[in-house]
C-alpha positions in Angstrom: 112.4 120.6 107.2 112.5 117.7 104.8 109.5 115.4 104.4 109.8 111.9 105.8 107.6 110.3 103.2 109.8 107.9 101.1 108.8 107.3 97.4 107.4 103.8 97.0 109.6 103.2 94.0 112.8 103.7 95.9 115.2 101.0 94.8 117.2 98.8 97.2 119.8 96.4 96.0 118.9 92.8 97.2 121.6 91.4 99.5 123.4 94.8 99.8 125.9 94.0 102.6 128.8 96.4 102.3 128.5 98.1 105.7 131.4 100.4 104.9 129.7 102.0 101.9 126.1 102.0 103.1 124.1 105.1 102.2 121.2 106.6 104.1 119.1 109.7 103.5 117.9 110.5 107.0 114.3 109.9 106.1 113.0 107.7 108.9 111.0 104.7 107.7 109.7 103.5 111.1 110.1 103.8 114.8 111.0 100.4 116.2 111.1 99.2 119.7 114.0 97.7 121.6 113.1 94.1 122.7 116.4 93.3 124.5 119.7 95.0 125.1 122.5 92.8 126.5 125.9 94.1 127.3 128.9 91.8 127.1 132.7 92.0 127.3 133.8 94.3 124.4 130.3 95.2 123.2 126.6 94.4 123.3 123.8 92.8 121.4 120.6 94.6 120.5 117.3 93.1 119.4 114.7 95.4 117.8 111.0 94.8 117.0 110.1 96.4 113.6 107.4 95.8 110.9 108.3 97.9 107.9 112.1 97.8 108.2 112.3 94.0 108.3 110.1 93.4 105.2 113.0 93.1 102.8 115.9 93.1 105.3 118.4 90.2 105.0 121.2 88.9 107.1 124.2 91.2 106.8 122.3 94.2 105.5 123.0 97.7 106.8 120.4 99.5 108.8 120.6 102.8 110.7 119.3 102.7 114.3 119.0 106.2 115.7 121.4 107.3 113.0 124.0 104.6 113.7 124.9 102.2 110.9 124.6 98.6 112.1 124.6 95.2 110.5 121.3 93.3 110.7 121.6 89.8 112.2 119.0 87.0 113.0 116.4 88.7 110.8 113.0 87.2 111.6 109.3 88.0 111.4 109.1 91.5 112.8 112.5 91.6 114.5 116.3 91.7 113.9 119.4 91.8 116.0 122.7 93.7 115.8 126.0 93.6 117.5 127.5 96.8 118.9 131.2 97.3 119.3 132.7 99.2 122.2 133.5 102.0 119.9 129.9 102.3 118.9 128.8 102.3 122.6 131.4 104.9 123.5 130.6 107.3 120.6 126.8 107.1 120.3 123.8 107.0 122.6 123.0 103.4 121.9 124.4 102.4 125.3 121.5 104.2 126.9 118.9 101.9 125.3 116.8 99.5 127.3 113.8 97.3 126.6 110.9 99.4 125.4 113.0 102.3 124.0 111.8 103.8 120.7 114.4 103.9 117.9 114.4 105.5 114.5 115.0 103.0 111.7 116.1 103.4 108.1 117.3 100.7 105.7 120.3 101.4 103.5 119.5 102.7 100.0 121.4 102.6 96.7 123.1 105.9 95.8 121.2 105.8 92.5 117.9 106.2 94.3 116.1 109.5 94.7 117.8 111.4 97.6 115.1 113.0 99.6 117.2 114.0 102.6 121.0 114.4 102.5 123.8 111.9 102.5 123.9 110.2 105.9 126.6 107.6 106.5 125.5 106.4 109.9 128.9 107.3 111.3 128.0 109.3 114.4 130.4 112.1 115.1 129.4 112.7 118.7 126.6 113.2 121.2 124.6 116.3 121.6 121.9 117.2 124.1 118.2 117.7 123.5 117.4 121.0 125.3 113.8 121.9 124.5 110.9 121.6 122.1 108.6 124.5 121.8 105.2 124.0 120.0 103.6 126.6 117.7 100.4 125.2 116.3 101.2 121.8 114.8 104.9 122.7 114.4 107.8 122.4 116.8 111.0 124.3 117.3 113.6 122.0 118.7 116.9 123.1 120.3 119.9 120.9 120.4 123.3 121.6 122.1 126.5 120.2 120.4 130.1 119.6 121.6 132.7 122.3 120.7 134.6 120.0 118.4 131.6 119.7 116.0 130.9 123.5 115.9 133.0 124.0 112.7 130.8 121.6 110.7 127.4 123.4 111.3 126.1 126.3 109.2 122.7 128.0 109.2 120.4 126.4 106.7 122.8 123.5 106.5 122.0 119.8 107.0 122.5 117.7 110.1 121.4 114.3 111.2 119.9 114.1 114.7 119.1 110.6 115.8 119.5 109.7 112.2 116.9 112.2 111.0 117.8 114.5 108.2 117.1 118.0 109.4 117.9 121.6 108.5 119.5 124.1 110.9 117.1 127.0 111.2 119.2 129.0 113.6 122.8 128.6 114.9 124.5 129.8 118.0 127.9 129.2 119.6 127.0 125.8 121.1 123.5 125.0 120.0 121.2 125.1 117.0 117.4 125.2 116.4 115.6 123.0 114.0 112.1 123.5 112.7 110.1 120.2 112.8 107.0 119.6 110.8 104.1 117.6 112.2 104.8 114.4 110.3 108.4 114.3 111.6 107.2 114.8 115.2 104.7 112.0 114.8 106.9 109.5 112.9 110.2 109.7 114.8 111.4 109.4 118.4 111.8 113.2 118.8 108.5 113.4 120.6 109.8 111.0 123.2 112.9 113.0 124.1 113.2 114.9 127.4 115.3 117.9 128.2 118.9 116.7 128.9 118.6 113.5 126.9 121.6 112.8 124.7 121.2 112.5 120.9 123.4 111.2 118.2 124.8 113.8 115.8 126.3 113.3 112.4 127.6 116.4 110.5 127.2 116.8 106.8 130.0 114.7 105.0 130.6 117.6 102.6 131.8 119.8 105.5 134.3 117.1 106.5 135.7 116.7 103.0 136.1 120.5 102.6 137.9 120.7 105.9 140.3 117.9 104.9 141.0 119.4 101.4 141.7 122.8 102.9 144.2 121.3 105.4 146.5 120.6 102.5 146.6 124.2 101.3 
């Protein structure tokens, strides 16, 4: 399991606003709290309270919310907003949020920065289900079920982003995988707030997707 501590010298480009090329590492910086969630025709608007993630966040910057890449709007003291398209609501679990919901937050980083997790784009591939969390001392073994169409992207000891968290698959079965979670990850993310049956955002390793695409031309 990868550590969640981010080096203090990690570089971020001021005014980085290219949402299409945003890069994340899956190392969660903070668990924020949903202040408001308002649905509208064709989408929704989300307002999130956060202290760390808003310190150098600017209007138009990319930020991952539970692993979903969004554009920060109305950035203020300890809060920011984001608009969600219908596609985002359909594909991810963000449509399940409500005031008070805890959310994992990570600001976009430059590709030249130290990569402590793995390359996470914030482009959620589908929804999985949190099945269980078994404690052993201070550590946890978490089991997540995934949809059949994502099975081909997962390998034992490979990387996966769950709720935006960079994790390593410890064991893999036909429709579910186990991840070993260290104490800091359990404390500093929203994993500890999940209940059996809760949906989670899944993003497969981008390398697996490129390999599949290349092989399709053979």
